[in-house]
LOKOLMI-686052 format. One record per residue (C-alpha): residue in three letters; x, y, z. Coordinates in steps of 0.25 Angstrom, whole numbers, plus 5000, padded with zeros to 4 digits. Layout:
<lodrens>
(ALA, (X, Y, Z));
...
</lodrens>
This chain:
<lodrens>
(MET, (5000, 5000, 5000));
(SER, (5005, 5014, 4996));
(ASP, (5008, 5024, 5007));
(LEU, (5003, 5035, 4998));
(LEU, (4989, 5039, 4995));
(GLN, (4984, 5044, 4982));
(ILE, (4977, 5057, 4984));
(LYS, (4969, 5065, 4973));
(THR, (4973, 5079, 4973));
(ARG, (4970, 5091, 4964));
(LYS, (4984, 5090, 4958));
(ASN, (4983, 5075, 4957));
(PRO, (4968, 5071, 4955));
(GLY, (4973, 5057, 4951));
(GLY, (4980, 5055, 4965));
(ALA, (4994, 5058, 4971));
(SER, (5001, 5050, 4982));
(TYR, (5002, 5056, 4996));
(SER, (5006, 5050, 5009));
(ALA, (4995, 5050, 5020));
(GLU, (5001, 5062, 5027));
(GLU, (5001, 5070, 5014));
(VAL, (4987, 5067, 5010));
(TYR, (4980, 5078, 5018));
(LYS, (4987, 5089, 5010));
(HIS, (4981, 5084, 4997));
(ILE, (4967, 5083, 5001));
(THR, (4957, 5092, 4993));
(THR, (4942, 5093, 4993));
(THR, (4942, 5089, 4978));
(TYR, (4948, 5075, 4980));
(ALA, (4945, 5072, 4995));
(GLU, (4934, 5063, 4992));
(ALA, (4941, 5056, 4980));
(ASN, (4953, 5053, 4989));
(LEU, (4945, 5046, 5000));
(PRO, (4946, 5032, 4994));
(GLU, (4962, 5033, 4994));
(LEU, (4962, 5039, 5008));
(ASN, (4953, 5028, 5014));
(ASP, (4961, 5017, 5007));
(GLN, (4974, 5023, 5012));
(PHE, (4969, 5027, 5026));
(SER, (4980, 5019, 5033));
(LEU, (4990, 5028, 5027));
(PHE, (4985, 5040, 5035));
(GLU, (4985, 5031, 5048));
(ARG, (5000, 5028, 5045));
(ILE, (5004, 5042, 5044));
(PRO, (5016, 5042, 5054));
(PRO, (5020, 5052, 5064));
(ARG, (5029, 5063, 5058));
(SER, (5029, 5075, 5067));
(HIS, (5040, 5074, 5077));
(ARG, (5043, 5088, 5082));
(LYS, (5049, 5089, 5096));
(SER, (5038, 5098, 5100));
(TYR, (5024, 5102, 5095));
(VAL, (5024, 5114, 5105));
(ILE, (5026, 5127, 5097));
(PRO, (5031, 5137, 5108));
(SER, (5028, 5149, 5099));
(HIS, (5014, 5146, 5098));
(GLN, (5012, 5147, 5113));
(LYS, (5020, 5160, 5116));
(GLN, (5011, 5170, 5110));
(ARG, (5000, 5171, 5099));
(PRO, (5007, 5174, 5085));
(LEU, (5003, 5186, 5078));
(PRO, (5001, 5185, 5063));
(ALA, (5008, 5193, 5052));
(PRO, (4998, 5201, 5043));
(GLY, (4989, 5192, 5035));
(GLU, (4995, 5180, 5041));
(LYS, (4982, 5176, 5048));
(LYS, (4975, 5175, 5035));
(ARG, (4986, 5167, 5028));
(ARG, (4987, 5157, 5039));
(LYS, (4973, 5158, 5045));
(GLU, (4972, 5143, 5049));
(GLU, (4985, 5145, 5057));
(TRP, (4980, 5158, 5064));
(ILE, (4967, 5151, 5067));
(CYS, (4976, 5140, 5075));
(ILE, (4984, 5151, 5082));
(SER, (4972, 5159, 5086));
(MET, (4964, 5147, 5091));
(TYR, (4976, 5142, 5099));
(TRP, (4978, 5156, 5106));
(GLU, (4963, 5159, 5108));
(SER, (4956, 5146, 5110));
(PRO, (4948, 5144, 5123));
(ASP, (4955, 5137, 5134));
(HIS, (4943, 5127, 5135));
(GLY, (4947, 5122, 5121));
(TYR, (4938, 5115, 5110));
(PRO, (4932, 5101, 5108));
(PHE, (4947, 5097, 5103));
(GLY, (4953, 5104, 5116));
(LYS, (4961, 5116, 5118));
(LEU, (4971, 5121, 5108));
(VAL, (4985, 5119, 5112));
(GLY, (4993, 5122, 5099));
(TYR, (4992, 5127, 5085));
(GLN, (5000, 5125, 5072));
(ILE, (5009, 5114, 5077));
(PRO, (5019, 5110, 5067));
(LEU, (5022, 5095, 5065));
(LYS, (5035, 5098, 5058));
(THR, (5048, 5096, 5065));
(PRO, (5057, 5109, 5064));
(GLY, (5068, 5106, 5055));
(GLY, (5063, 5092, 5052));
(THR, (5065, 5084, 5039));
(GLU, (5052, 5077, 5039));
(ASN, (5042, 5088, 5040));
(ASP, (5034, 5086, 5027));
(GLY, (5020, 5084, 5029));
(LEU, (5019, 5090, 5043));
(GLY, (5010, 5101, 5046));
(LYS, (5005, 5109, 5058));
(ILE, (4994, 5106, 5068));
(ASP, (4984, 5117, 5067));
(LEU, (4979, 5116, 5082));
(LEU, (4982, 5107, 5093));
(ALA, (4971, 5105, 5104));
(GLN, (4971, 5097, 5117));
(ASN, (4960, 5091, 5125));
(GLY, (4964, 5083, 5137));
(ASP, (4974, 5072, 5132));
(THR, (4970, 5074, 5118));
(ALA, (4977, 5084, 5108));
(THR, (4971, 5087, 5094));
(LEU, (4977, 5092, 5082));
(LEU, (4968, 5101, 5074));
(GLU, (4968, 5104, 5060));
(LEU, (4961, 5117, 5057));
(LYS, (4955, 5121, 5044));
(GLN, (4951, 5136, 5043));
(ALA, (4937, 5140, 5039));
(ASN, (4940, 5143, 5024));
(SER, (4947, 5129, 5022));
(ARG, (4942, 5122, 5009));
(GLU, (4950, 5109, 5012));
(HIS, (4943, 5096, 5013));
(PRO, (4942, 5091, 5027));
(LEU, (4949, 5078, 5023));
(ARG, (4962, 5086, 5022));
(ALA, (4960, 5092, 5036));
(PHE, (4957, 5078, 5042));
(LEU, (4969, 5072, 5035));
(GLU, (4978, 5083, 5040));
(ALA, (4974, 5082, 5054));
(TYR, (4976, 5067, 5054));
(THR, (4989, 5068, 5047));
(TYR, (4995, 5077, 5057));
(TRP, (4990, 5068, 5068));
(LYS, (4997, 5056, 5062));
(GLN, (5010, 5064, 5060));
(LEU, (5009, 5067, 5075));
(GLY, (5008, 5053, 5079));
(GLY, (4993, 5051, 5078));
(GLU, (4988, 5042, 5089));
(ASN, (5002, 5042, 5095));
(ALA, (5005, 5057, 5095));
(GLU, (5011, 5057, 5109));
(TYR, (5024, 5064, 5104));
(PHE, (5016, 5075, 5098));
(LEU, (5007, 5077, 5110));
(LYS, (5019, 5077, 5120));
(ASN, (5026, 5088, 5112));
(SER, (5014, 5096, 5110));
(ASP, (5005, 5107, 5117));
(ALA, (4994, 5096, 5119));
(ILE, (5000, 5093, 5133));
(HIS, (4997, 5080, 5140));
(THR, (4989, 5074, 5128));
(SER, (4990, 5060, 5123));
(VAL, (4981, 5060, 5111));
(LEU, (4982, 5067, 5098));
(ASP, (4969, 5069, 5090));
(LYS, (4966, 5077, 5077));
(ALA, (4955, 5086, 5072));
(VAL, (4952, 5096, 5061));
(VAL, (4945, 5109, 5063));
(PHE, (4936, 5115, 5053));
(TYR, (4928, 5128, 5053));
(ARG, (4913, 5125, 5053));
(GLY, (4907, 5129, 5040));
(SER, (4920, 5129, 5032));
(GLN, (4922, 5121, 5019));
(ILE, (4930, 5111, 5025));
(ALA, (4920, 5108, 5036));
(ASP, (4909, 5107, 5026));
(LYS, (4917, 5098, 5018));
(LEU, (4919, 5089, 5030));
(ILE, (4904, 5089, 5033));
(HIS, (4900, 5086, 5019));
(SER, (4910, 5076, 5016));
(SER, (4906, 5062, 5011));
(GLU, (4904, 5051, 5021));
(ALA, (4916, 5044, 5015));
(MET, (4925, 5056, 5018));
(LYS, (4920, 5057, 5032));
(GLN, (4922, 5043, 5035));
(PHE, (4937, 5045, 5030));
(LEU, (4939, 5057, 5039));
(ARG, (4934, 5049, 5051));
(LYS, (4945, 5039, 5049));
(PHE, (4955, 5050, 5053));
(GLN, (4948, 5052, 5067));
(VAL, (4951, 5067, 5065));
(LYS, (4941, 5076, 5073));
(CYS, (4934, 5088, 5066));
(TYR, (4930, 5101, 5073));
(PHE, (4922, 5112, 5067));
(VAL, (4924, 5127, 5072));
(ASP, (4919, 5140, 5069));
(GLN, (4926, 5153, 5067));
(SER, (4926, 5161, 5080));
(PRO, (4919, 5175, 5079));
(GLN, (4931, 5180, 5086));
(SER, (4941, 5178, 5075));
(GLU, (4943, 5170, 5062));
(TYR, (4955, 5164, 5068));
(LEU, (4947, 5157, 5079));
(PHE, (4937, 5146, 5079));
(ASP, (4927, 5141, 5089));
(HIS, (4914, 5132, 5091));
(VAL, (4923, 5120, 5089));
(THR, (4914, 5107, 5087));
(GLU, (4918, 5093, 5082));
(TYR, (4913, 5088, 5069));
(LYS, (4910, 5073, 5068));
(ILE, (4913, 5068, 5054));
</lodrens>
């Protein structure tokens, strides 16, 4: 059995070969449903994504010292990142259904490392008791297919060790946690949320395999860089 999946993309509608941890980058709405048979048949490849992130620490001291100030126009260019920053600094102490936010924009790459290809950043890290949750946030104007977000969250989770993420947890801001969970966060009424709600039953069945939780949020009336009214959406 091949270790690569054949994924249809805009550039290669006939299919191109990608490793399991690369697949999420090439998911588009146009071909999401068409790729389902291959994704289902090769699901074991996703389960076998190995731990690849080995930073000495996932605590970013500069994130805790003071709230960063954006350069002119930066908040518009990097809106998703600034939502994460704002949520970390202004979220309530009582937390959300996924817990209290304890970190944001946490890189998986090792500084100066030679095997960083394919490693990204955790948008938000939450803690609820002994469980930490990595959150993949998609901003309100996201036009992506939800499959991409679910795959991205799952891939990062596996790269951090998945069910055996003790090293990451020990060296993160999620103090005294023993379990790492994963979730996506979509704005209620956004295109990506509506695509999820109206996905085919076959797509929903496939997404359930990843055991990635999904939360819907509203934009806060206080700021376009804050969200509230967090509720879990059951697929």
